[in-house]
N, CA, C and O atoms as a Tripos MOL2 file, in Angstrom:
@<TRIPOS>MOLECULE
protein
  272   271    68     0     0
PROTEIN
NO_CHARGES

@<TRIPOS>ATOM
      1 N           0.8480   -1.1490    0.0000 N.3       1 MET1
      2 CA          0.0000    0.0000    0.0000 C.3       1 MET1
      3 C           0.9010    1.2200    0.0000 C.2       1 MET1
      4 O           1.9090    1.2470    0.7050 O.2       1 MET1
      5 N           0.5430    2.2400   -0.7930 N.am      2 LYS2
      6 CA          1.3380    3.4610   -0.8760 C.3       2 LYS2
      7 C           0.4460    4.6870   -0.7510 C.2       2 LYS2
      8 O          -0.7420    4.6570   -1.0700 O.2       2 LYS2
      9 N           1.0580    5.7640   -0.2760 N.am      3 VAL3
     10 CA          0.4480    7.0860   -0.3130 C.3       3 VAL3
     11 C           1.3040    7.9160   -1.2600 C.2       3 VAL3
     12 O           2.5110    8.0500   -1.0590 O.2       3 VAL3
     13 N           0.6750    8.4740   -2.2980 N.am      4 LEU4
     14 CA          1.3690    9.2930   -3.2850 C.3       4 LEU4
     15 C           0.9210   10.7360   -3.1410 C.2       4 LEU4
     16 O          -0.2470   10.9950   -2.8540 O.2       4 LEU4
     17 N           1.8440   11.6880   -3.3390 N.am      5 ASP5
     18 CA          1.4530   13.0920   -3.2740 C.3       5 ASP5
     19 C           0.8830   13.5390   -4.6180 C.2       5 ASP5
     20 O           0.6570   12.7140   -5.5030 O.2       5 ASP5
     21 N           0.6500   14.8430   -4.7720 N.am      6 HIS6
     22 CA          0.0200   15.3680   -5.9870 C.3       6 HIS6
     23 C           0.8870   15.1990   -7.2330 C.2       6 HIS6
     24 O           0.3830   15.3250   -8.3490 O.2       6 HIS6
     25 N           2.1810   14.9160   -7.0640 N.am      7 THR7
     26 CA          3.0680   14.6590   -8.2070 C.3       7 THR7
     27 C           3.3400   13.1640   -8.3740 C.2       7 THR7
     28 O           4.2320   12.7710   -9.1260 O.2       7 THR7
     29 N           2.5740   12.3410   -7.6750 N.am      8 TYR8
     30 CA          2.6820   10.8740   -7.7090 C.3       8 TYR8
     31 C           3.9950   10.3550   -7.1090 C.2       8 TYR8
     32 O           4.4530    9.2640   -7.4470 O.2       8 TYR8
     33 N           4.5900   11.1480   -6.2180 N.am      9 THR9
     34 CA          5.7870   10.7240   -5.4950 C.3       9 THR9
     35 C           5.3670    9.9220   -4.2730 C.2       9 THR9
     36 O           4.4360   10.3100   -3.5670 O.2       9 THR9
     37 N           6.0370    8.8170   -4.0190 N.am     10 ASP10
     38 CA          5.7650    7.9710   -2.8540 C.3      10 ASP10
     39 C           6.1630    8.7300   -1.5920 C.2      10 ASP10
     40 O           7.3430    9.0070   -1.3800 O.2      10 ASP10
     41 N           5.1670    9.0740   -0.7390 N.am     11 ILE11
     42 CA          5.4590    9.7780    0.5140 C.3      11 ILE11
     43 C           5.1710    8.9030    1.7300 C.2      11 ILE11
     44 O           5.3310    9.3470    2.8670 O.2      11 ILE11
     45 N           4.7490    7.6680    1.4950 N.am     12 GLY12
     46 CA          4.5140    6.7260    2.5830 C.3      12 GLY12
     47 C           4.0990    5.3830    2.0250 C.2      12 GLY12
     48 O           3.4390    5.3090    0.9890 O.2      12 GLY12
     49 N           4.4840    4.3240    2.7090 N.am     13 HIS13
     50 CA          4.0950    2.9920    2.2500 C.3      13 HIS13
     51 C           4.1660    1.9990    3.4040 C.2      13 HIS13
     52 O           4.8830    2.2040    4.3840 O.2      13 HIS13
     53 N           3.4100    0.9260    3.2610 N.am     14 ALA14
     54 CA          3.3820   -0.1530    4.2550 C.3      14 ALA14
     55 C           2.8870   -1.4120    3.5620 C.2      14 ALA14
     56 O           2.2120   -1.3410    2.5350 O.2      14 ALA14
     57 N           3.2210   -2.5530    4.1220 N.am     15 GLY15
     58 CA          2.7450   -3.8240    3.5930 C.3      15 GLY15
     59 C           1.3350   -4.1160    4.0890 C.2      15 GLY15
     60 O           0.9960   -3.8030    5.2310 O.2      15 GLY15
     61 N           0.5270   -4.7060    3.2440 N.am     16 ALA16
     62 CA         -0.8350   -5.0990    3.6170 C.3      16 ALA16
     63 C          -0.9900   -6.5850    3.3190 C.2      16 ALA16
     64 O          -0.8260   -7.0130    2.1760 O.2      16 ALA16
     65 N          -1.3030   -7.3690    4.3400 N.am     17 THR17
     66 CA         -1.4660   -8.8100    4.1790 C.3      17 THR17
     67 C          -2.8540   -9.2070    4.6500 C.2      17 THR17
     68 O          -3.2950   -8.7950    5.7230 O.2      17 THR17
     69 N          -3.5390  -10.0050    3.8510 N.am     18 GLY18
     70 CA         -4.8810  -10.4450    4.2000 C.3      18 GLY18
     71 C          -4.9040  -11.3620    5.4050 C.2      18 GLY18
     72 O          -3.8950  -11.9780    5.7500 O.2      18 GLY18
     73 N          -6.0710  -11.4480    6.0500 N.am     19 ALA19
     74 CA         -6.2350  -12.2830    7.2430 C.3      19 ALA19
     75 C          -6.1780  -13.7710    6.9150 C.2      19 ALA19
     76 O          -5.7830  -14.5750    7.7590 O.2      19 ALA19
     77 N          -6.5720  -14.1470    5.6920 N.am     20 THR20
     78 CA         -6.4990  -15.5460    5.2710 C.3      20 THR20
     79 C          -5.6700  -15.6320    3.9980 C.2      20 THR20
     80 O          -5.4340  -14.6200    3.3380 O.2      20 THR20
     81 N          -5.2310  -16.8270    3.6540 N.am     21 GLY21
     82 CA         -4.3140  -16.9980    2.5360 C.3      21 GLY21
     83 C          -4.9290  -16.8980    1.1610 C.2      21 GLY21
     84 O          -4.3010  -16.3490    0.2570 O.2      21 GLY21
     85 N          -6.1480  -17.4120    0.9610 N.am     22 ASN22
     86 CA         -6.7430  -17.4400   -0.3710 C.3      22 ASN22
     87 C          -8.1660  -16.9170   -0.3290 C.2      22 ASN22
     88 O          -8.8300  -16.9800    0.7060 O.2      22 ASN22
     89 N          -8.6360  -16.3980   -1.4650 N.am     23 GLY23
     90 CA        -10.0120  -15.9320   -1.5720 C.3      23 GLY23
     91 C         -10.2180  -14.5680   -0.9430 C.2      23 GLY23
     92 O          -9.2620  -13.8690   -0.6060 O.2      23 GLY23
     93 N         -11.4920  -14.2000   -0.7890 N.am     24 ASN24
     94 CA        -11.8330  -12.9150   -0.1830 C.3      24 ASN24
     95 C         -11.3780  -12.8790    1.2620 C.2      24 ASN24
     96 O         -11.4850  -13.8750    1.9770 O.2      24 ASN24
     97 N         -10.8740  -11.7410    1.6910 N.am     25 THR25
     98 CA        -10.3760  -11.6090    3.0560 C.3      25 THR25
     99 C         -10.4510  -10.1510    3.4860 C.2      25 THR25
    100 O         -10.8290   -9.2850    2.6960 O.2      25 THR25
    101 N         -10.1000   -9.8850    4.7040 N.am     26 THR26
    102 CA        -10.0420   -8.5250    5.2250 C.3      26 THR26
    103 C          -8.5990   -8.2020    5.5880 C.2      26 THR26
    104 O          -7.7690   -9.0980    5.7440 O.2      26 THR26
    105 N          -8.3140   -6.9110    5.7210 N.am     27 PHE27
    106 CA         -6.9960   -6.4850    6.1850 C.3      27 PHE27
    107 C          -7.1310   -5.1120    6.8250 C.2      27 PHE27
    108 O          -8.1100   -4.3980    6.6110 O.2      27 PHE27
    109 N          -6.1410   -4.7670    7.6020 N.am     28 SER28
    110 CA         -6.0610   -3.4490    8.2210 C.3      28 SER28
    111 C          -4.5960   -3.0550    8.2610 C.2      28 SER28
    112 O          -3.7410   -3.8700    8.6080 O.2      28 SER28
    113 N          -4.3010   -1.8110    7.9080 N.am     29 VAL29
    114 CA         -2.9130   -1.3510    7.9070 C.3      29 VAL29
    115 C          -2.8720    0.1490    8.1780 C.2      29 VAL29
    116 O          -3.7320    0.8940    7.7060 O.2      29 VAL29
    117 N          -1.8850    0.5840    8.9300 N.am     30 SER30
    118 CA         -1.6120    2.0090    9.1200 C.3      30 SER30
    119 C          -0.4500    2.3760    8.2110 C.2      30 SER30
    120 O           0.5600    1.6740    8.1670 O.2      30 SER30
    121 N          -0.5980    3.4840    7.4830 N.am     31 VAL31
    122 CA          0.4430    3.9010    6.5460 C.3      31 VAL31
    123 C           0.9610    5.2760    6.9690 C.2      31 VAL31
    124 O           0.3030    6.2860    6.7170 O.2      31 VAL31
    125 N           2.1230    5.3270    7.6050 N.am     32 PRO32
    126 CA          2.6860    6.6360    7.9480 C.3      32 PRO32
    127 C           3.1600    7.3420    6.6800 C.2      32 PRO32
    128 O           3.6820    6.6990    5.7700 O.2      32 PRO32
    129 N           2.9790    8.6670    6.6180 N.am     33 TYR33
    130 CA          3.4290    9.4200    5.4510 C.3      33 TYR33
    131 C           3.9120   10.7950    5.8850 C.2      33 TYR33
    132 O           3.5520   11.2810    6.9580 O.2      33 TYR33
    133 N           4.7280   11.4160    5.0430 N.am     34 THR34
    134 CA          5.2290   12.7600    5.2780 C.3      34 THR34
    135 C           4.7460   13.6390    4.1380 C.2      34 THR34
    136 O           5.1600   13.4620    2.9920 O.2      34 THR34
    137 N           3.8710   14.5850    4.4500 N.am     35 SER35
    138 CA          3.3040   15.4640    3.4380 C.3      35 SER35
    139 C           4.3810   16.3540    2.8370 C.2      35 SER35
    140 O           5.2850   16.8000    3.5430 O.2      35 SER35
    141 N           4.2880   16.6150    1.5350 N.am     36 THR36
    142 CA          5.2340   17.5060    0.8760 C.3      36 THR36
    143 C           4.7830   18.9570    0.9400 C.2      36 THR36
    144 O           5.5420   19.8500    0.5660 O.2      36 THR36
    145 N           3.5500   19.2160    1.4120 N.am     37 PHE37
    146 CA          3.0780   20.5830    1.6170 C.3      37 PHE37
    147 C           3.5290   21.0500    2.9870 C.2      37 PHE37
    148 O           3.4920   20.2830    3.9490 O.2      37 PHE37
    149 N           3.9540   22.2970    3.0830 N.am     38 LYS38
    150 CA          4.4030   22.8360    4.3670 C.3      38 LYS38
    151 C           3.2240   23.2030    5.2630 C.2      38 LYS38
    152 O           3.3020   23.0260    6.4790 O.2      38 LYS38
    153 N           2.1320   23.7110    4.6880 N.am     39 THR39
    154 CA          0.9440   24.0700    5.4670 C.3      39 THR39
    155 C          -0.3000   23.6440    4.7070 C.2      39 THR39
    156 O          -0.2950   23.5790    3.4780 O.2      39 THR39
    157 N          -1.3470   23.3610    5.4290 N.am     40 GLY40
    158 CA         -2.6140   23.0200    4.8100 C.3      40 GLY40
    159 C          -2.6720   21.6060    4.2710 C.2      40 GLY40
    160 O          -1.7710   20.7920    4.4770 O.2      40 GLY40
    161 N          -3.7720   21.3430    3.5690 N.am     41 MET41
    162 CA         -4.0010   20.0100    3.0130 C.3      41 MET41
    163 C          -3.4850   19.9390    1.5820 C.2      41 MET41
    164 O          -3.2930   20.9610    0.9230 O.2      41 MET41
    165 N          -3.2670   18.7290    1.1180 N.am     42 GLN42
    166 CA         -2.8960   18.5070   -0.2680 C.3      42 GLN42
    167 C          -3.6510   17.2960   -0.7920 C.2      42 GLN42
    168 O          -4.0440   16.4120   -0.0300 O.2      42 GLN42
    169 N          -3.8470   17.2710   -2.1070 N.am     43 GLU43
    170 CA         -4.4410   16.0940   -2.7220 C.3      43 GLU43
    171 C          -3.3970   14.9960   -2.7980 C.2      43 GLU43
    172 O          -2.2190   15.2530   -3.0450 O.2      43 GLU43
    173 N          -3.8400   13.7890   -2.5860 N.am     44 GLY44
    174 CA         -2.9540   12.6430   -2.6850 C.3      44 GLY44
    175 C          -3.7330   11.4340   -3.1500 C.2      44 GLY44
    176 O          -4.9530   11.4900   -3.3020 O.2      44 GLY44
    177 N          -3.0340   10.3550   -3.3730 N.am     45 ILE45
    178 CA         -3.6510    9.1150   -3.8270 C.3      45 ILE45
    179 C          -3.2050    7.9820   -2.9160 C.2      45 ILE45
    180 O          -2.0160    7.8200   -2.6410 O.2      45 ILE45
    181 N          -4.1680    7.2050   -2.4550 N.am     46 VAL46
    182 CA         -3.8860    6.0010   -1.6830 C.3      46 VAL46
    183 C          -4.0200    4.8290   -2.6500 C.2      46 VAL46
    184 O          -5.0500    4.6730   -3.3050 O.2      46 VAL46
    185 N          -2.9760    4.0040   -2.7360 N.am     47 VAL47
    186 CA         -2.9370    2.9090   -3.7070 C.3      47 VAL47
    187 C          -2.7410    1.5840   -2.9850 C.2      47 VAL47
    188 O          -1.8440    1.4430   -2.1540 O.2      47 VAL47
    189 N          -3.5840    0.6220   -3.3090 N.am     48 LEU48
    190 CA         -3.4170   -0.7500   -2.8240 C.3      48 LEU48
    191 C          -3.0800   -1.6110   -4.0330 C.2      48 LEU48
    192 O          -3.8620   -1.6990   -4.9800 O.2      48 LEU48
    193 N          -1.9200   -2.2420   -3.9970 N.am     49 TYR49
    194 CA         -1.4800   -3.1210   -5.0810 C.3      49 TYR49
    195 C          -1.7200   -4.5730   -4.7010 C.2      49 TYR49
    196 O          -1.5370   -4.9620   -3.5470 O.2      49 TYR49
    197 N          -2.1310   -5.3720   -5.6820 N.am     50 GLN50
    198 CA         -2.2390   -6.8220   -5.5040 C.3      50 GLN50
    199 C          -1.1100   -7.4650   -6.2870 C.2      50 GLN50
    200 O          -0.8760   -7.1230   -7.4460 O.2      50 GLN50
    201 N          -0.4120   -8.3930   -5.6570 N.am     51 THR51
    202 CA          0.6650   -9.1040   -6.3460 C.3      51 THR51
    203 C           0.2260  -10.5290   -6.6590 C.2      51 THR51
    204 O          -0.7760  -11.0150   -6.1360 O.2      51 THR51
    205 N           0.9950  -11.1860   -7.5200 N.am     52 ASN52
    206 CA          0.7030  -12.5930   -7.7950 C.3      52 ASN52
    207 C           1.1250  -13.4360   -6.5960 C.2      52 ASN52
    208 O           1.6980  -12.9070   -5.6430 O.2      52 ASN52
    209 N           0.8540  -14.7250   -6.6300 N.am     53 ASN53
    210 CA          1.1670  -15.5980   -5.4860 C.3      53 ASN53
    211 C           2.6490  -15.6270   -5.1470 C.2      53 ASN53
    212 O           3.0140  -15.8620   -3.9950 O.2      53 ASN53
    213 N           3.5060  -15.3920   -6.1300 N.am     54 ALA54
    214 CA          4.9470  -15.3590   -5.8720 C.3      54 ALA54
    215 C           5.3810  -14.0040   -5.3150 C.2      54 ALA54
    216 O           6.5070  -13.8530   -4.8410 O.2      54 ALA54
    217 N           4.4750  -13.0150   -5.3750 N.am     55 GLY55
    218 CA          4.7820  -11.6930   -4.8480 C.3      55 GLY55
    219 C           5.7380  -10.8860   -5.7050 C.2      55 GLY55
    220 O           6.3210   -9.9100   -5.2330 O.2      55 GLY55
    221 N           5.9080  -11.2840   -6.9650 N.am     56 SER56
    222 CA          6.9320  -10.6400   -7.7830 C.3      56 SER56
    223 C           6.4110   -9.5610   -8.7280 C.2      56 SER56
    224 O           7.1680   -8.6660   -9.1020 O.2      56 SER56
    225 N           5.1330   -9.6190   -9.1270 N.am     57 THR57
    226 CA          4.5980   -8.6090  -10.0380 C.3      57 THR57
    227 C           3.2240   -8.1660   -9.5700 C.2      57 THR57
    228 O           2.4990   -8.9210   -8.9220 O.2      57 THR57
    229 N           2.8720   -6.9150   -9.9110 N.am     58 PHE58
    230 CA          1.5410   -6.4070   -9.5880 C.3      58 PHE58
    231 C           0.5340   -6.9740  -10.5790 C.2      58 PHE58
    232 O           0.7730   -6.9680  -11.7860 O.2      58 PHE58
    233 N          -0.5940   -7.4650  -10.0650 N.am     59 THR59
    234 CA         -1.6380   -7.9950  -10.9320 C.3      59 THR59
    235 C          -2.8720   -7.1070  -10.9470 C.2      59 THR59
    236 O          -3.7100   -7.2310  -11.8410 O.2      59 THR59
    237 N          -2.9980   -6.2080   -9.9660 N.am     60 ALA60
    238 CA         -4.1320   -5.2920   -9.9060 C.3      60 ALA60
    239 C          -3.7840   -4.1420   -8.9640 C.2      60 ALA60
    240 O          -2.8710   -4.2450   -8.1450 O.2      60 ALA60
    241 N          -4.5300   -3.0440   -9.0970 N.am     61 ALA61
    242 CA         -4.3340   -1.9020   -8.2050 C.3      61 ALA61
    243 C          -5.6620   -1.1830   -8.0190 C.2      61 ALA61
    244 O          -6.4760   -1.1050   -8.9390 O.2      61 ALA61
    245 N          -5.8670   -0.6620   -6.8260 N.am     62 ILE62
    246 CA         -7.0110    0.1940   -6.5150 C.3      62 ILE62
    247 C          -6.4390    1.5370   -6.1000 C.2      62 ILE62
    248 O          -5.5660    1.5970   -5.2340 O.2      62 ILE62
    249 N          -6.9220    2.6250   -6.7120 N.am     63 MET63
    250 CA         -6.4240    3.9650   -6.4000 C.3      63 MET63
    251 C          -7.5900    4.8440   -5.9700 C.2      63 MET63
    252 O          -8.6360    4.8630   -6.6180 O.2      63 MET63
    253 N          -7.4000    5.5780   -4.8620 N.am     64 VAL64
    254 CA         -8.4360    6.4680   -4.3470 C.3      64 VAL64
    255 C          -7.8090    7.8300   -4.0830 C.2      64 VAL64
    256 O          -6.7940    7.9300   -3.3930 O.2      64 VAL64
    257 N          -8.4180    8.8810   -4.6360 N.am     65 LYS65
    258 CA         -7.9270   10.2390   -4.4140 C.3      65 LYS65
    259 C          -8.4510   10.7390   -3.0720 C.2      65 LYS65
    260 O          -9.6410   10.6180   -2.7810 O.2      65 LYS65
    261 N          -7.5580   11.3000   -2.2530 N.am     66 GLU66
    262 CA         -7.9090   11.7550   -0.9060 C.3      66 GLU66
    263 C          -7.2750   13.1060   -0.6250 C.2      66 GLU66
    264 O          -6.3160   13.5030   -1.2870 O.2      66 GLU66
    265 N          -7.8180   13.8110    0.3650 N.am     67 LEU67
    266 CA         -7.1510   14.9890    0.9050 C.3      67 LEU67
    267 C          -6.2820   14.5320    2.0560 C.2      67 LEU67
    268 O          -6.7590   13.8590    2.9690 O.2      67 LEU67
    269 N          -5.0140   14.8890    2.0210 N.am     68 LEU68
    270 CA         -4.0610   14.4690    3.0480 C.3      68 LEU68
    271 C          -3.8040   15.6160    4.0120 C.2      68 LEU68
    272 O          -3.0270   15.4670    4.9560 O.2      68 LEU68
@<TRIPOS>BOND
     1     1     2 1
     2     2     3 1
     3     3     4 2
     4     3     5 am
     5     5     6 1
     6     6     7 1
     7     7     8 2
     8     7     9 am
     9     9    10 1
    10    10    11 1
    11    11    12 2
    12    11    13 am
    13    13    14 1
    14    14    15 1
    15    15    16 2
    16    15    17 am
    17    17    18 1
    18    18    19 1
    19    19    20 2
    20    19    21 am
    21    21    22 1
    22    22    23 1
    23    23    24 2
    24    23    25 am
    25    25    26 1
    26    26    27 1
    27    27    28 2
    28    27    29 am
    29    29    30 1
    30    30    31 1
    31    31    32 2
    32    31    33 am
    33    33    34 1
    34    34    35 1
    35    35    36 2
    36    35    37 am
    37    37    38 1
    38    38    39 1
    39    39    40 2
    40    39    41 am
    41    41    42 1
    42    42    43 1
    43    43    44 2
    44    43    45 am
    45    45    46 1
    46    46    47 1
    47    47    48 2
    48    47    49 am
    49    49    50 1
    50    50    51 1
    51    51    52 2
    52    51    53 am
    53    53    54 1
    54    54    55 1
    55    55    56 2
    56    55    57 am
    57    57    58 1
    58    58    59 1
    59    59    60 2
    60    59    61 am
    61    61    62 1
    62    62    63 1
    63    63    64 2
    64    63    65 am
    65    65    66 1
    66    66    67 1
    67    67    68 2
    68    67    69 am
    69    69    70 1
    70    70    71 1
    71    71    72 2
    72    71    73 am
    73    73    74 1
    74    74    75 1
    75    75    76 2
    76    75    77 am
    77    77    78 1
    78    78    79 1
    79    79    80 2
    80    79    81 am
    81    81    82 1
    82    82    83 1
    83    83    84 2
    84    83    85 am
    85    85    86 1
    86    86    87 1
    87    87    88 2
    88    87    89 am
    89    89    90 1
    90    90    91 1
    91    91    92 2
    92    91    93 am
    93    93    94 1
    94    94    95 1
    95    95    96 2
    96    95    97 am
    97    97    98 1
    98    98    99 1
    99    99   100 2
   100    99   101 am
   101   101   102 1
   102   102   103 1
   103   103   104 2
   104   103   105 am
   105   105   106 1
   106   106   107 1
   107   107   108 2
   108   107   109 am
   109   109   110 1
   110   110   111 1
   111   111   112 2
   112   111   113 am
   113   113   114 1
   114   114   115 1
   115   115   116 2
   116   115   117 am
   117   117   118 1
   118   118   119 1
   119   119   120 2
   120   119   121 am
   121   121   122 1
   122   122   123 1
   123   123   124 2
   124   123   125 am
   125   125   126 1
   126   126   127 1
   127   127   128 2
   128   127   129 am
   129   129   130 1
   130   130   131 1
   131   131   132 2
   132   131   133 am
   133   133   134 1
   134   134   135 1
   135   135   136 2
   136   135   137 am
   137   137   138 1
   138   138   139 1
   139   139   140 2
   140   139   141 am
   141   141   142 1
   142   142   143 1
   143   143   144 2
   144   143   145 am
   145   145   146 1
   146   146   147 1
   147   147   148 2
   148   147   149 am
   149   149   150 1
   150   150   151 1
   151   151   152 2
   152   151   153 am
   153   153   154 1
   154   154   155 1
   155   155   156 2
   156   155   157 am
   157   157   158 1
   158   158   159 1
   159   159   160 2
   160   159   161 am
   161   161   162 1
   162   162   163 1
   163   163   164 2
   164   163   165 am
   165   165   166 1
   166   166   167 1
   167   167   168 2
   168   167   169 am
   169   169   170 1
   170   170   171 1
   171   171   172 2
   172   171   173 am
   173   173   174 1
   174   174   175 1
   175   175   176 2
   176   175   177 am
   177   177   178 1
   178   178   179 1
   179   179   180 2
   180   179   181 am
   181   181   182 1
   182   182   183 1
   183   183   184 2
   184   183   185 am
   185   185   186 1
   186   186   187 1
   187   187   188 2
   188   187   189 am
   189   189   190 1
   190   190   191 1
   191   191   192 2
   192   191   193 am
   193   193   194 1
   194   194   195 1
   195   195   196 2
   196   195   197 am
   197   197   198 1
   198   198   199 1
   199   199   200 2
   200   199   201 am
   201   201   202 1
   202   202   203 1
   203   203   204 2
   204   203   205 am
   205   205   206 1
   206   206   207 1
   207   207   208 2
   208   207   209 am
   209   209   210 1
   210   210   211 1
   211   211   212 2
   212   211   213 am
   213   213   214 1
   214   214   215 1
   215   215   216 2
   216   215   217 am
   217   217   218 1
   218   218   219 1
   219   219   220 2
   220   219   221 am
   221   221   222 1
   222   222   223 1
   223   223   224 2
   224   223   225 am
   225   225   226 1
   226   226   227 1
   227   227   228 2
   228   227   229 am
   229   229   230 1
   230   230   231 1
   231   231   232 2
   232   231   233 am
   233   233   234 1
   234   234   235 1
   235   235   236 2
   236   235   237 am
   237   237   238 1
   238   238   239 1
   239   239   240 2
   240   239   241 am
   241   241   242 1
   242   242   243 1
   243   243   244 2
   244   243   245 am
   245   245   246 1
   246   246   247 1
   247   247   248 2
   248   247   249 am
   249   249   250 1
   250   250   251 1
   251   251   252 2
   252   251   253 am
   253   253   254 1
   254   254   255 1
   255   255   256 2
   256   255   257 am
   257   257   258 1
   258   258   259 1
   259   259   260 2
   260   259   261 am
   261   261   262 1
   262   262   263 1
   263   263   264 2
   264   263   265 am
   265   265   266 1
   266   266   267 1
   267   267   268 2
   268   267   269 am
   269   269   270 1
   270   270   271 1
   271   271   272 2
@<TRIPOS>SUBSTRUCTURE
     1 MET1         2 RESIDUE 1 A MET
     2 LYS2         6 RESIDUE 1 A LYS
     3 VAL3        10 RESIDUE 1 A VAL
     4 LEU4        14 RESIDUE 1 A LEU
     5 ASP5        18 RESIDUE 1 A ASP
     6 HIS6        22 RESIDUE 1 A HIS
     7 THR7        26 RESIDUE 1 A THR
     8 TYR8        30 RESIDUE 1 A TYR
     9 THR9        34 RESIDUE 1 A THR
    10 ASP10       38 RESIDUE 1 A ASP
    11 ILE11       42 RESIDUE 1 A ILE
    12 GLY12       46 RESIDUE 1 A GLY
    13 HIS13       50 RESIDUE 1 A HIS
    14 ALA14       54 RESIDUE 1 A ALA
    15 GLY15       58 RESIDUE 1 A GLY
    16 ALA16       62 RESIDUE 1 A ALA
    17 THR17       66 RESIDUE 1 A THR
    18 GLY18       70 RESIDUE 1 A GLY
    19 ALA19       74 RESIDUE 1 A ALA
    20 THR20       78 RESIDUE 1 A THR
    21 GLY21       82 RESIDUE 1 A GLY
    22 ASN22       86 RESIDUE 1 A ASN
    23 GLY23       90 RESIDUE 1 A GLY
    24 ASN24       94 RESIDUE 1 A ASN
    25 THR25       98 RESIDUE 1 A THR
    26 THR26      102 RESIDUE 1 A THR
    27 PHE27      106 RESIDUE 1 A PHE
    28 SER28      110 RESIDUE 1 A SER
    29 VAL29      114 RESIDUE 1 A VAL
    30 SER30      118 RESIDUE 1 A SER
    31 VAL31      122 RESIDUE 1 A VAL
    32 PRO32      126 RESIDUE 1 A PRO
    33 TYR33      130 RESIDUE 1 A TYR
    34 THR34      134 RESIDUE 1 A THR
    35 SER35      138 RESIDUE 1 A SER
    36 THR36      142 RESIDUE 1 A THR
    37 PHE37      146 RESIDUE 1 A PHE
    38 LYS38      150 RESIDUE 1 A LYS
    39 THR39      154 RESIDUE 1 A THR
    40 GLY40      158 RESIDUE 1 A GLY
    41 MET41      162 RESIDUE 1 A MET
    42 GLN42      166 RESIDUE 1 A GLN
    43 GLU43      170 RESIDUE 1 A GLU
    44 GLY44      174 RESIDUE 1 A GLY
    45 ILE45      178 RESIDUE 1 A ILE
    46 VAL46      182 RESIDUE 1 A VAL
    47 VAL47      186 RESIDUE 1 A VAL
    48 LEU48      190 RESIDUE 1 A LEU
    49 TYR49      194 RESIDUE 1 A TYR
    50 GLN50      198 RESIDUE 1 A GLN
    51 THR51      202 RESIDUE 1 A THR
    52 ASN52      206 RESIDUE 1 A ASN
    53 ASN53      210 RESIDUE 1 A ASN
    54 ALA54      214 RESIDUE 1 A ALA
    55 GLY55      218 RESIDUE 1 A GLY
    56 SER56      222 RESIDUE 1 A SER
    57 THR57      226 RESIDUE 1 A THR
    58 PHE58      230 RESIDUE 1 A PHE
    59 THR59      234 RESIDUE 1 A THR
    60 ALA60      238 RESIDUE 1 A ALA
    61 ALA61      242 RESIDUE 1 A ALA
    62 ILE62      246 RESIDUE 1 A ILE
    63 MET63      250 RESIDUE 1 A MET
    64 VAL64      254 RESIDUE 1 A VAL
    65 LYS65      258 RESIDUE 1 A LYS
    66 GLU66      262 RESIDUE 1 A GLU
    67 LEU67      266 RESIDUE 1 A LEU
    68 LEU68      270 RESIDUE 1 A LEU
C-alpha cells in the first residue's frame, strides 16, 4: 500500500497482508506518510497493489484520491 502526493511521489508505504491466505479476506494497515506541503491540506492518492502468489509482479491496483 502506498500514499502518493500530488506529483505521484511515494510519501509513505506499508505492507498489507490479508487475514487468510486465499479468496476474499479482510486487512487493516496504518500507513505513515510525510506530506510535501508545508501548510494546509494537499491532494494525494492512496494505492493498494495486488501481487501474484509469488509476490513478484503487480496484478491489480485500486487507487483512491484523498485529501491528506
